[in-house]
C-alpha positions in Angstrom: 3.0 7.4 5.2 6.4 9.2 4.0 8.2 6.2 1.9 11.2 5.0 3.8 14.3 4.2 1.5 13.9 1.1 0.0 16.9 -1.2 0.7 17.1 -3.7 -1.7 20.8 -4.9 -1.0 21.9 -7.5 2.2 25.1 -5.7 4.3 28.2 -4.3 3.1 30.6 -3.0 -0.1 33.5 -0.8 -0.6 32.9 0.8 -3.7 36.0 2.8 -4.9 36.4 6.1 -7.5 39.1 8.1 -8.3 39.9 11.9 -7.1 42.2 14.2 -8.9 45.9 13.9 -8.0 46.6 15.3 -5.0 49.3 18.5 -5.8 48.3 18.8 -9.5 49.0 21.9 -11.4 45.4 23.7 -11.8 44.3 26.7 -10.6 41.9 26.4 -7.6 38.1 26.8 -8.2 36.2 29.1 -6.9 33.1 28.2 -4.5 29.7 28.8 -5.3 27.8 31.2 -3.3 25.1 30.8 -0.9 22.4 32.6 -2.7 19.0 32.0 -0.3 19.0 30.9 3.4 16.3 30.1 5.4 15.5 28.8 9.3 13.2 26.2 10.0 11.7 24.8 13.1 14.8 22.8 15.8 17.5 25.0 14.5 17.9 23.5 11.0 19.3 25.8 8.1 18.2 24.9 4.5 20.6 26.5 2.1 20.8 27.2 -1.5 24.0 27.6 -3.2 25.0 29.3 -6.6 25.5 25.8 -8.3 21.5 24.7 -7.4 23.2 22.4 -4.5 20.2 22.1 -1.3 22.4 22.2 2.0 20.3 21.3 5.3 22.1 21.5 8.8 20.4 20.5 12.1 22.9 21.0 15.3 21.8 18.0 17.9 23.9 17.9 21.4 22.8 14.4 22.3 26.3 12.9 21.5 29.2 14.4 20.3 28.6 12.7 16.8 27.6 13.2 13.4 26.0 12.2 10.2 26.8 13.8 6.8 24.7 12.5 4.1 23.8 13.5 0.1 20.9 12.2 -1.7 20.9 11.8 -5.9 17.5 12.1 -7.3 18.7 8.8 -9.3 16.6 5.7 -8.6 15.5 2.8 -10.0 12.5 4.1 -11.8 14.4 7.3 -12.9 16.4 5.7 -15.1 14.3 6.6 -18.6 16.3 4.0 -21.7 18.2 2.1 -18.9 15.2 0.9 -16.9 15.5 -2.5 -16.0 19.3 -2.4 -16.0 19.6 -1.3 -12.4 22.5 1.7 -13.4 21.4 3.6 -10.7 22.6 0.9 -8.3 25.7 0.2 -10.2 26.5 3.8 -9.8 26.3 3.9 -6.0 28.7 1.3 -6.5 31.1 3.2 -8.4 30.9 6.7 -6.8 31.4 6.4 -3.5 34.6 6.4 -2.1 35.5 4.2 0.6 31.8 4.0 1.5 30.1 0.6 2.4 27.0 0.1 0.6 23.7 -1.7 1.7 24.7 -4.9 -0.1 27.8 -7.5 -0.4 30.8 -5.6 -0.7 33.9 -6.3 -2.4 37.7 -4.7 -2.3 38.7 -1.0 -2.9 42.5 0.0 -3.3 44.5 0.5 0.0 44.5 4.4 -0.5 40.5 4.3 -1.2 39.8 2.5 2.2 42.0 4.8 4.2 39.7 7.7 3.1 37.2 6.0 5.5 39.3 4.5 7.9 41.3 7.8 8.9 38.7 9.5 9.5 37.1 6.4 12.0 33.5 6.7 10.4 30.9 4.1 9.3 30.2 4.6 5.7 27.1 3.4 4.2 25.2 4.0 0.7 21.5 2.6 -0.9 19.6 3.1 -3.9 15.8 3.1 -3.3 13.6 3.7 -6.9 13.6 7.3 -6.3 17.4 8.3 -5.2 20.6 7.4 -3.9 21.9 8.2 -0.8 25.8 8.6 0.5 26.6 9.2 4.3 29.5 9.0 6.6 28.8 9.1 10.9 31.4 9.6 12.7 32.6 11.6 15.9 31.9 15.5 15.8 35.4 16.5 15.7 35.6 14.8 12.2 32.7 16.7 11.0 34.6 18.5 8.5 36.6 15.3 7.2 33.3 13.7 6.6 31.7 16.8 4.2 34.9 16.8 2.2 34.5 13.4 1.5 31.3 13.2 0.4 31.3 16.4 -1.2 34.4 14.5 -3.2 32.6 11.7 -3.9 29.3 13.7 -5.6 31.7 16.5 -7.1 34.4 14.7 -8.5 33.9 11.4 -9.5 35.9 9.7 -12.2 34.3 6.1 -13.3 37.4 4.0 -14.6 37.3 0.6 -16.3 38.6 -1.1 -13.7 36.1 0.5 -11.3 33.4 -0.7 -13.9 34.4 -4.1 -14.6 34.9 -4.7 -10.8 31.5 -3.3 -9.3 30.1 -4.5 -12.6 30.5 -8.3 -11.3 29.2 -7.3 -8.2 25.9 -6.4 -8.5 25.7 -9.2 -10.9 26.1 -11.3 -8.3 23.8 -10.0 -5.8 21.2 -10.1 -8.4 21.8 -14.0 -8.2 21.9 -14.1 -4.4 18.6 -12.0 -4.2 17.2 -15.5 -6.1 17.5 -17.5 -2.9 15.4 -14.5 -0.5 11.9 -15.0 -0.3 11.0 -11.8 1.2 12.8 -9.9 -2.1 11.1 -12.3 -4.4 7.7 -11.5 -2.9 8.4 -7.9 -3.1 9.5 -7.9 -6.4 6.2 -10.0 -7.1 3.3 -7.8 -5.5 5.3 -4.9 -6.8 4.6 -5.8 -10.5 1.1 -6.8 -9.1 0.1 -3.6 -8.1 2.3 -1.8 -10.3 2.3 -3.1 -13.8 4.3 -1.3 -16.3 4.7 1.6 -14.6 8.3 1.9 -13.9 7.9 1.7 -9.8 7.1 -2.3 -10.7 10.7 -2.8 -12.0 13.2 -4.1 -9.2 16.0 -1.5 -7.9 19.1 -4.0 -9.1 17.3 -4.7 -12.6 16.9 -7.6 -14.0 19.9 -9.9 -15.4 19.8 -9.6 -19.0 19.7 -5.8 -19.1 22.3 -5.7 -16.1 24.9 -7.6 -17.8 24.4 -5.6 -21.5 25.7 -2.2 -19.1 29.1 -0.7 -20.8 31.2 1.9 -19.1 29.6 4.5 -21.3 26.4 3.6 -20.9 27.4 4.4 -16.8 29.4 7.3 -17.5 26.5 8.9 -19.6 23.6 8.4 -16.5 26.4 9.8 -14.2 26.8 12.9 -16.1 23.1 13.2 -16.7 22.3 12.8 -12.7 25.0 13.5 -10.2 24.4 17.1 -11.3 24.4 19.7 -7.6 20.5 20.4 -8.6 19.8 17.0 -8.4 21.3 16.4 -4.9 20.2 17.3 -1.3 23.2 17.4 1.3 22.6 16.8 4.7 24.4 17.4 8.0 23.0 16.8 11.0 25.4 16.6 14.9 27.5 18.3 17.3 28.2 20.9 14.5 28.3 24.7 14.0 25.8 25.5 11.2 27.7 28.6 9.9 31.0 26.3 10.0 29.0 23.4 8.1 27.3 25.5 5.3 30.8 27.0 4.7 32.6 23.9 4.4 30.3 22.2 1.9 30.5 25.5 -0.7 33.8 25.0 -0.3 34.2 21.3 -0.9 31.7 21.6 -3.6 34.1 24.0 -5.4 34.7 23.4 -9.2 31.3 21.5 -9.2 29.0 24.0 -11.8 25.6 23.6 -12.4 24.6 21.0 -15.2 21.6 19.9 -17.1 18.9 19.3 -14.8 17.7 16.1 -15.9 14.3 14.6 -16.8 12.9 13.3 -13.6 9.3 12.7 -14.9 6.8 9.5 -14.6 4.3 8.3 -16.4 0.7 7.7 -14.5 0.2 4.9 -12.3 -2.4 3.1 -13.5 -5.7 2.2 -12.1 -6.4 -1.6 -10.9 -8.5 -3.1 -13.5 -10.5 -5.2 -10.7 -8.6 -8.2 -8.1 -5.1 -8.9 -9.6 -4.2 -12.6 -7.9 -1.0 -14.2 -8.5 0.8 -17.2 -6.9 4.5 -17.6 -6.5 7.0 -20.8 -5.1 10.1 -20.6 -3.2 11.9 -24.2 -2.3 12.8 -22.7 0.8 9.9 -21.2 2.1 8.4 -23.1 5.2 5.1 -20.6 6.0 2.9 -18.6 2.8 3.3 -15.5 2.7 0.8 -13.0 1.7 0.5 -9.3 0.6 -3.1 -7.2 0.1 -2.9 -4.4 -1.4 -5.4 -1.3 -2.3 -4.6 1.7 -4.3 -4.7 5.0 -2.2 -2.8 8.4 -2.7 -0.2 10.3 -3.0 1.9 12.0 0.0 0.9 15.2 -0.6 -3.1 14.6 0.1 -5.3 15.4 2.9 -6.2 12.1 3.3 -2.5 10.9 4.2 -3.3 11.5 8.3 -6.6 9.2 8.5 -5.3 6.7 6.7 -1.9 6.4 8.6 -3.9 5.9 11.6 -6.0 3.4 10.0 -3.1 1.1 9.5 -1.7 1.9 12.7 -5.4 0.6 14.2 -5.4 -2.3 12.0 -1.8 -4.0 13.0 0.2 -1.6 14.9 1.0 -3.9 18.7 -0.7 -6.4 20.6 -3.9 -4.5 21.2 -4.2 -3.6 17.5 -7.6 -5.4 15.5 -5.5 -7.9 13.1 -3.1 -9.0 15.7 -6.3 -9.4 18.3 -8.5 -10.9 15.7 -6.7 -13.1 13.2 -3.5 -14.0 15.7 -4.1 -13.9 18.9 -7.9 -14.9 19.3 -8.4 -17.1 15.5 -4.6 -18.3 15.7 -4.6 -18.3 11.8 -1.6 -16.4 11.5 2.2 -16.3 12.8 2.3 -12.5 12.1 0.7 -9.8 10.6 1.3 -6.1 10.2 -0.3 -3.2 8.0 1.0 -0.3 6.3 0.0 2.9 4.5 2.7 3.9 1.5 2.2 7.5 0.2 5.3 8.0 -2.0 5.3 11.7 -3.6 5.2 10.8 -7.5 2.1 9.1 -7.4 -0.7 6.6 -6.4 0.1 4.7 -3.3 -0.3 1.4 -1.4 -2.4 0.6 1.9 -1.4 -3.0 2.7 -1.6 -5.8 4.9 0.7 -8.7 4.6 1.1 -11.6 6.6 2.6 -14.7 7.3 0.5 -18.3 8.3 0.9 -22.2 8.2 -0.1 -23.1 4.1 -2.8 -25.3 5.2 -4.2 -21.8 6.9 -3.8 -19.2 4.1 -7.5 -19.0 2.5 -9.1 -18.6 6.3 -6.3 -16.1 7.4 -7.3 -14.1 4.2 -10.9 -14.5 4.9 -10.8 -13.2 8.5 -8.0 -10.2 7.2 -11.2 -9.2 4.6 -13.5 -9.8 7.5 -12.0 -7.2 9.8 -11.2 -4.9 6.8 -15.0 -4.8 6.1 -16.2 -4.2 9.5 -13.7 -1.1 9.8 -14.9 0.0 6.9 -18.2 -0.5 7.7 -18.6 0.2 11.5 -15.8 2.7 12.0 -13.0 2.6 15.2 -13.5 3.6 18.3 -12.3 6.5 20.3 -9.8 4.4 22.6 -8.4 3.0 19.1 -7.3 6.4 17.6 -6.5 7.7 20.9 -4.1 4.9 21.3 -2.8 5.2 17.4 -2.5 8.8 17.7 -0.2 8.2 20.5 1.5 5.7 19.5 2.3 7.6 16.2 3.4 10.7 18.2 6.4 8.4 20.1 7.6 7.2 17.0 8.2 10.2 15.9 10.0 10.9 19.2 11.9 7.4 19.2 13.2 8.2 15.9 15.0 11.8 16.1 17.2 9.8 18.6 20.2 9.3 16.5 22.2 11.6 13.9 21.4 8.9 11.4 17.6 8.9 11.7 17.7 12.6 12.1 19.6 13.2 8.6 17.5 10.5 7.1 13.9 12.2 8.1 15.0 15.6 7.1 16.7 14.8 3.6 13.5 12.4 2.6 11.0 15.4 4.1 12.8 17.7 1.6 12.9 15.5 -1.5 9.4 14.3 -1.3 7.8 17.5 0.4 10.3 20.4 0.2 9.3 20.7 3.7 12.2 19.8 6.2 9.7 20.3 8.8 7.1 17.7 7.3 7.5 15.3 9.7 7.9 17.4 12.5 4.4 19.0 11.9 3.2 15.5 10.8 2.3 14.4 14.4 0.5 17.5 14.9 -1.7 16.7 12.0 -2.5 13.3 13.2 -3.6 14.3 16.7 -5.9 16.2 14.8 -7.8 13.0 13.1 -11.6 12.4 14.1 -13.0 8.8 13.7 -15.5 10.1 11.3 -12.2 10.7 8.8 -10.9 7.2 9.2 -14.4 5.6 8.7 -14.5 8.2 5.2 -11.0 6.9 4.3 -12.0 3.4 4.7 -14.7 2.9 3.0 -13.2 5.6 0.2 -10.1 3.5 -0.6 -10.4 -0.2 0.8 -11.7 -1.0 -2.8 -12.5 -4.9 -2.5 -13.5 -5.6 -6.2 -10.0 -3.6 -7.1 -7.2 -5.0 -5.0 -3.6 -6.7 -5.5 -3.7 -10.3 -3.8 0.1 -12.1 -4.1 0.9 -15.1 -2.3 4.6 -17.0 -2.4 4.3 -20.2 -0.8 6.2 -23.5 -0.2 6.8 -25.4 -3.5 4.3 -28.3 -4.0 1.7 -26.3 -2.8 1.0 -23.9 -6.0 -2.8 -24.4 -5.8 -3.6 -22.3 -3.7 20.4 26.1 10.5 21.5 29.4 13.2 22.8 29.4 16.8 23.8 26.6 18.9 20.7 25.2 20.6 21.3 24.4 24.5 22.9 20.9 25.5 20.1 18.7 27.4 21.0 18.9 30.9 23.0 15.0 31.7 22.4 14.2 35.4 24.6 11.9 37.6 24.2 8.2 36.9 24.6 6.2 40.0 23.7 2.3 40.8 22.6 0.8 44.3 21.6 -2.4 44.9 18.2 -3.8 46.9 18.6 -6.6 49.6 17.3 -9.7 47.6 20.6 -8.4 45.2 19.3 -6.9 42.5 21.6 -3.7 41.0 20.3 -1.2 39.7 21.6 1.4 37.5 19.9 4.9 36.9 21.0 6.9 34.1 18.3 10.0 33.6 19.0 12.3 31.1 16.6 15.2 29.9 18.0 14.4 26.0 14.5 12.8 24.9 11.0 12.7 26.2 11.3 8.8 27.0 12.3 6.3 29.7 13.8 2.9 28.4 13.9 0.2 31.1 16.3 -3.1 30.7 16.3 -5.9 33.3 19.1 -8.5 32.3 19.2 -11.7 34.2 22.3 -14.6 33.7 21.2 -17.9 31.9 20.2 -17.8 28.1 21.2 -20.8 26.3 23.4 -21.4 29.2 20.7 -22.2 31.4 19.2 -24.9 28.9 19.5 -28.5 28.2 18.8 -30.7 24.9 15.6 -31.2 27.0 14.7 -27.6 27.1 16.1 -26.0 24.6 13.3 -23.3 23.6 12.0 -23.4 27.0 13.9 -19.8 27.4 12.1 -18.3 25.1 9.1 -19.0 25.5 9.5 -18.2 29.2 10.7 -14.3 28.3 8.3 -13.9 25.8 4.7 -15.5 27.5 5.7 -13.2 30.7 5.0 -10.3 29.1 1.4 -11.8 28.3 -0.2 -11.5 31.8 0.2 -10.8 35.4 -2.2 -10.7 38.2 -3.0 -7.2 37.5 -3.6 -7.2 33.8 -4.4 -9.7 30.9 -1.8 -9.5 27.5 -4.9 -7.3 26.1 -4.1 -5.0 28.9 -0.9 -5.0 28.8 -0.9 -4.4 24.8 -3.3 -1.5 25.2 -1.0 0.3 28.3 2.2 0.2 26.2 0.0 1.3 22.7 -1.4 4.0 24.4 1.9 5.0 26.4 3.8 4.7 23.2 6.1 2.2 23.8 6.1 -1.5 23.5 7.2 -4.2 26.5 9.7 -7.4 25.6 11.2 -10.6 27.0 13.5 -12.5 25.1 16.5 -15.1 25.5 19.9 -14.4 24.3 23.2 -16.7 24.3 24.2 -15.8 27.8 21.3 -13.7 29.2 17.6 -13.5 29.7 16.5 -9.8 29.3 13.5 -7.7 29.3 12.9 -4.3 27.9 10.7 -1.8 28.0 10.0 1.9 26.7 7.0 4.3 26.7 7.5 8.5 26.8 8.5 9.9 30.2 4.9 10.7 31.4 4.3 6.7 31.4 7.2 5.7 33.2 5.7 5.0 36.7 3.3 2.6 35.6 5.4 1.2 32.7 7.5 0.0 35.5 5.1 -1.3 37.5 4.2 -3.9 34.5 7.7 -4.4 33.8 8.2 -5.5 37.4 5.2 -7.9 37.3 6.1 -9.7 34.2 9.6 -10.3 35.6 8.4 -11.1 39.1 5.1 -12.7 38.8 3.9 -13.4 35.6 0.8 -16.0 35.4 1.7 -17.7 32.3 -1.6 -18.2 31.0 -2.7 -21.5 28.8 -4.3 -19.4 26.0 -1.4 -16.6 25.6 0.9 -20.1 25.2 -1.0 -21.2 22.5 -1.2 -17.8 20.8 2.3 -17.8 21.2 3.0 -21.7 20.6 2.6 -21.2 16.3 4.5 -18.1 16.1 7.6 -19.8 18.1 7.5 -22.8 16.1 7.4 -20.4 12.5 10.4 -19.3 14.1 11.9 -22.5 14.4 11.3 -23.1 10.5 12.7 -20.4 9.2 16.1 -21.0 10.4 15.9 -23.1 7.0 14.9 -20.2 4.8 17.8 -18.3 4.5 21.8 -19.1 4.5 23.1 -17.4 7.5 20.8 -19.2 9.9 21.1 -22.3 8.7 24.4 -22.0 8.4 24.5 -20.9 11.6 22.6 -23.5 13.2 24.7 -26.2 11.4 27.8 -24.2 12.9 27.1 -24.0 16.4 26.4 -28.2 16.4 29.7 -28.9 14.7 31.8 -25.9 16.9 30.3 -26.2 20.4 28.6 -29.7 20.1 26.5 -30.9 22.8 27.4 -28.0 25.1 24.9 -25.3 25.6 26.1 -22.7 22.6 25.6 -25.4 20.4 22.1 -24.8 20.2 19.7 -22.1 18.7 17.8 -20.0 21.1 14.8 -20.8 19.1 14.8 -23.8 20.4 13.6 -27.3 18.8 10.6 -28.0 17.5 10.3 -30.7 20.0 10.4 -29.1 22.9 8.3 -25.8 21.8 5.7 -28.3 20.6 4.8 -30.0 23.3 6.1 -27.3 26.3 3.2 -26.9 29.5 2.3 -23.6 31.5 3.7 -25.9 34.4 7.2 -26.2 32.8 7.6 -22.7 32.2 6.5 -21.7 35.6 9.1 -24.2 37.0 12.0 -22.7 34.5 11.0 -19.1 35.3 11.0 -19.9 39.4 14.2 -22.1 38.9 16.2 -19.6 36.6 15.1 -15.5 37.4 16.6 -14.7 40.5 17.7 -11.0 41.6 21.2 -12.1 42.2 22.2 -12.8 38.8 20.0 -9.5 37.5 20.7 -6.0 37.1 17.9 -3.4 36.1 19.2 -0.4 34.0 16.9 3.0 33.6 18.2 5.4 30.8 16.0 8.7 30.0 13.9 11.4 31.5 12.5 10.8 34.9 13.0 11.8 38.4 15.9 9.4 40.0 14.9 9.9 42.9 11.2 8.9 42.6 12.5 6.4 40.3 14.4 4.7 43.3 11.6 4.5 45.6 9.8 2.6 42.8 12.2 0.3 42.0 12.8 -0.6 45.8 8.7 -0.8 46.3 8.3 -2.6 42.9 11.4 -5.3 42.8 11.5 -6.4 46.3 9.6 -9.4 46.2 11.7 -10.9 42.8 13.6 -14.0 44.7 17.2 -13.2 46.2 20.3 -15.6 45.2 21.7 -17.2 42.4 21.6 -19.5 39.4 24.6 -22.2 39.1 25.3 -22.1 35.3 27.6 -25.0 33.6 30.9 -23.9 32.1 32.0 -26.0 29.4 35.4 -26.1 28.7 37.4 -24.6 26.1 36.7 -26.2 22.3 40.2 -28.3 21.8 40.4 -28.2 17.7 43.5 -29.9 16.0 45.8 -28.3 14.3 45.1 -29.5 10.7 41.4 -28.2 11.3 38.2 -29.6 10.8 36.2 -29.2 7.5 31.8 -30.2 8.1 30.0 -29.3 5.0 25.8 -29.4 4.9 24.0 -29.8 1.3 21.7 -27.4 0.9 18.9 -27.2 -1.4 19.8 -23.1 -2.4 21.3 -23.1 -5.6 22.5 -19.7 -5.6 24.8 -19.2 -2.4 26.8 -21.2 -0.8 27.8 -20.0 3.1 31.3 -20.7 4.9 31.8 -20.2 8.6 35.6 -20.8 9.5 35.8 -20.7 13.5 39.0 -20.5 16.1 38.5 -21.3 20.0 37.4 -17.7 21.6 37.2 -16.3 25.2 35.1 -15.6 28.3 33.3 -11.9 28.0 35.3 -11.3 30.9 38.6 -11.8 29.8 39.8 -7.7 29.4 43.2 -8.8 29.3 43.2 -9.8 25.5 39.5 -7.9 24.8 40.5 -4.6 23.2 43.8 -6.2 21.5 41.6 -8.8 19.6 38.8 -6.2 18.8 41.9 -4.2 17.1 42.7 -7.4 15.3 39.5 -8.0 14.0 39.2 -4.5 12.8 42.1 -4.9 10.9 41.2 -8.4 9.3 37.6 -7.6 8.8 36.0 -3.7 10.3 34.7 -3.6 13.3 30.3 -4.3 12.9 30.9 -3.4 9.5 32.9 -5.1 7.0 35.9 -4.1 5.8 39.8 -5.2 6.4 41.9 -7.4 4.7 39.2 -10.5 3.7 37.0 -8.1 2.9 39.4 -6.4 0.4 40.6 -9.5 -1.1 37.5 -11.5 -1.0 35.4 -8.7 -2.6 38.0 -7.3 -5.2 38.0 -10.9 -6.7 34.3 -10.9 -7.2 33.9 -14.2 -5.2 31.4 -13.3 -2.5 28.7 -11.4 -1.3 29.5 -10.6 2.0 32.1 -11.7 4.3 32.8 -10.5 8.0 34.7 -11.5 10.9 33.5 -10.8 15.0 34.8 -12.1 18.4 32.0 -13.7 20.1 32.4 -13.7 23.9 30.5 -15.5 26.3 30.3 -16.2 30.1 31.4 -19.8 28.7 34.1 -19.4 25.8 33.1 -18.7 22.6 34.9 -18.2 19.2 36.4 -16.1 16.7 34.0 -16.2 13.5 34.4 -15.6 9.9 31.6 -15.9 7.9 30.9 -15.2 4.6 28.7 -16.1 0.9 29.3 -16.0 -2.7 28.9 -18.5 -5.5 28.9 -22.3 -4.4 31.5 -23.1 -7.1 33.4 -20.5 -5.4 33.3 -21.9 -2.0 36.5 -23.7 -1.6 38.5 -20.9 -2.8 36.6 -19.0 -0.1 37.8 -21.0 2.4 41.1 -20.9 1.3 41.4 -17.4 1.3 39.6 -17.0 4.4 42.4 -19.5 6.2 45.3 -17.5 4.1 44.1 -14.8 6.0 43.9 -15.8 9.5 47.2 -17.7 9.5 48.4 -14.7 8.3 47.2 -12.4 10.9 48.3 -15.2 13.4 52.1 -14.3 12.6 51.0 -10.3 11.9 52.4 -7.4 14.2 50.8 -4.0 12.9 52.2 -1.0 13.1 51.0 1.7 15.5 49.4 3.8 13.0 47.5 0.5 12.0 46.1 0.5 15.6 45.5 3.8 16.0 43.2 3.5 12.9 41.5 0.8 13.8 40.7 2.3 17.8 39.8 5.3 15.8 36.7 3.4 13.9 36.1 1.1 17.0 35.4 4.4 19.3 33.5 5.7 16.2 31.2 2.6 16.0 30.7 2.4 20.0 29.7 6.0 19.9 27.3 5.8 17.3 26.1 2.6 18.6 25.2 4.3 21.9 23.0 6.8 21.0 19.1 5.3 21.9 17.9 5.2 25.2 17.3 1.5 24.7 21.0 0.7 23.3 22.1 3.0 26.8 20.2 1.0 29.1 20.7 -2.6 27.2 24.8 -1.9 27.7 24.7 -0.2 31.2 22.9 -3.6 32.5 24.8 -6.0 30.3 28.4 -4.4 31.5 26.9 -4.2 35.3 26.2 -7.8 34.8 29.5 -9.1 33.5 31.3 -7.4 36.5 32.5 -3.8 34.5 30.3 -1.7 35.5 27.9 0.4 34.5 29.6 3.4 33.0 32.3 1.0 31.6 31.7 2.6 27.9 33.0 6.0 29.3 36.0 4.0 29.8 36.8 2.2 26.4 38.9 4.9 24.9 41.4 4.4 27.5 41.5 0.8 27.8 42.0 0.9 23.7 44.6 3.6 24.1 46.7 0.6 26.0 47.0 -1.5 23.0 50.0 -2.1 21.4 51.4 -3.7 18.5 53.2 -6.5 20.3 49.8 -7.4 22.0 47.8 -7.3 18.9 50.9 -9.8 17.8 50.0 -11.9 21.2 46.4 -12.4 20.9 46.4 -13.1 16.8 49.0 -16.0 17.8 46.8 -17.2 21.0 43.7 -17.4 19.0 44.4 -18.1 15.6 47.5 -20.1 16.0 46.0 -23.3 15.9 43.5 -25.4 13.6 40.2 -23.7 12.4 36.5 -25.4 12.4 35.1 -24.9 8.8 31.3 -25.1 8.3 30.2 -24.9 4.6 26.7 -25.1 3.7 26.6 -24.9 -0.5 24.5 -26.8 -2.8 27.5 -28.4 -4.5 29.2 -30.0 -1.5 31.7 -31.6 -4.0 33.5 -28.7 -4.8 34.9 -28.0 -1.0 37.7 -30.0 0.2 39.8 -30.0 3.4 42.6 -27.2 3.2 
């Protein structure tokens, strides 16, 4: 499988660099010329400029958005004499001006932040083993601004002493934060087992001592070496004109001359000498995590396709072998997956991962190996082969819905194979794989005498491009209601060959009590595991063959079911969706398969700082009301739940009058309406009364609650003020603008981010407006060093009080609205996201087409309105919750 970008870090940081001063006296440099140009499948243009830069452009007409992305072949394993210092990642922090990185963030200067803010875009950066990448997504009208800005970062970055000191401190704090992350520690340990002394075994973030010794001169030396145009790939995907983008990119890279091509050579990957087995511990882990790996092949190898098919057959979906045999039938694992990772630079890894109860680890490993031996001895069936092929084709189709994913696919395809059509042709080659080929590669690469087995266990258990393409036809959306009260939204489009279906019904946590907390999640999940017509295995097999999936979930305010398939399976998928919602069987056998995973999810709440703090904060802020609980439920309720309870819960809580079904994608609306009316007519009519908790009252002096935690590297902070209900449109839009000014919108930024990151006090900080059917909260969360928790709390309080007395300028509002609307556009590209937002908006009474009216709502926000809601929601006291290993360092402010 083509390697994905290795995202080593946690959410969001802003990095600063300095562009040449505007208006400086200099002779404008001539832009590089286009020296070659080629057209690829799908309207893609691949061009090379005279300075060596590769530019790839892909026009897309799904939505009026764009993603501009640049890759630099400067990754963690290419650092030569700096290997182990994390210097590629540190450069990432220093290069991008106004970007948010795939890791905790820091403050940037006002002029730096305005660059991305003025565009209204979402910007990110990340570093993998083989490259560093930067991108901005925005409305299509900002394409040239995005091109100029990313090109400026790449071509004209100057790293100052001030920049270096700030970011050097930030990345060291990130490294410390990772010590409390079991998944990251597992990845590091297993990479060391698999790759030995090869550079691929070194964490991209580096090791503490080498990282701490880096100097500004080291970074400048490495940056000059790696950031040359011949070592970069510039990608633009979206609603763009290819020729205009190409010419603008050339102009933007004026003055960026070709440099020496860096040495990107790597040593060969060693052959595994035999079975390598290691065991590591983690104090916060409740389950055992295990990785079993076999060496395989590099990306460009004919065995790529049968190996990928084999991994899909083994563990993709509920109908796969390992899921069926090891998790469902024998109940030995809580989760299991399989992958065939084939990098372009050396031998890859065929891997099986699972999580289980510690007492079951040996049996689980034995069962996994037994299934692998069986497939190597007997091969796979025609049904398995056909299902896997279908799933893999569907996966490619799903991945091409957003400009972000398309630009990433084009860039990584070119970097790893030199062929931007590699992924496009990949599915054709997958379809040609035979059962004999799968058997052959299973026997060749599943070398049971040469494998790496790594376990992470709870502490104390160590013993073990061209002309524009035609715009997709967009048909008119419509809504109607059934006699039982079910509201239905149909949104047909020819943009993609998919159909996504979402049904939401009022309930979620609000439908539970303390004694039933967890029944909602169990009910929704178990409902998809059997109907009068189909067993769980048959449902899983159908969706695997249909190239899709089905799920049921419990949220804070709703229960919701989602299904998606390729278009030719829509009618059958809709029938199954109707059956799991209207007439689920709730089989005892399936409950006992599901229960261990549900209990494991409850246990995982304590593994990481955020869910642990969230659980504590909910109880302290919302008390005994429904929002004071977690949707995963409690161990007591889940462990004792019966199918009779779940049937009764479903009967009482899922009603047509409380529900909306939204269908988006490629389908015949007339035929769909006929199907819906027939399939959902039996859904019980009526509505369910839900509790209406009163708004939280907080004393002016506030409240402080401290939870002592075992996590030694991080303290979490949550500050909450009483909030609004979701239907409060009079305040909602002004609060969104206020939130964006304070902390960014969906991605961190604003006052809190700038101050706390600038002072290197936190790994991450963000605020958001959480509104529900009952009154919610305005929340700020942050994570930082334990000895700084008190200072973090003080700064958050200070900024919230500042906001309560602040009146923004119209310019600030305009910039915030630009950011919000761009984020909304970028978040509404997939059929699944569209069906969910349409269903919820209709359920809450806004209308299914509410998203199309957002711009007009935000246009009405004035400085006075923002000041009003700031006083209303932030002018009182705050409930502050802190999780820390050092509670004595936190005092009431």
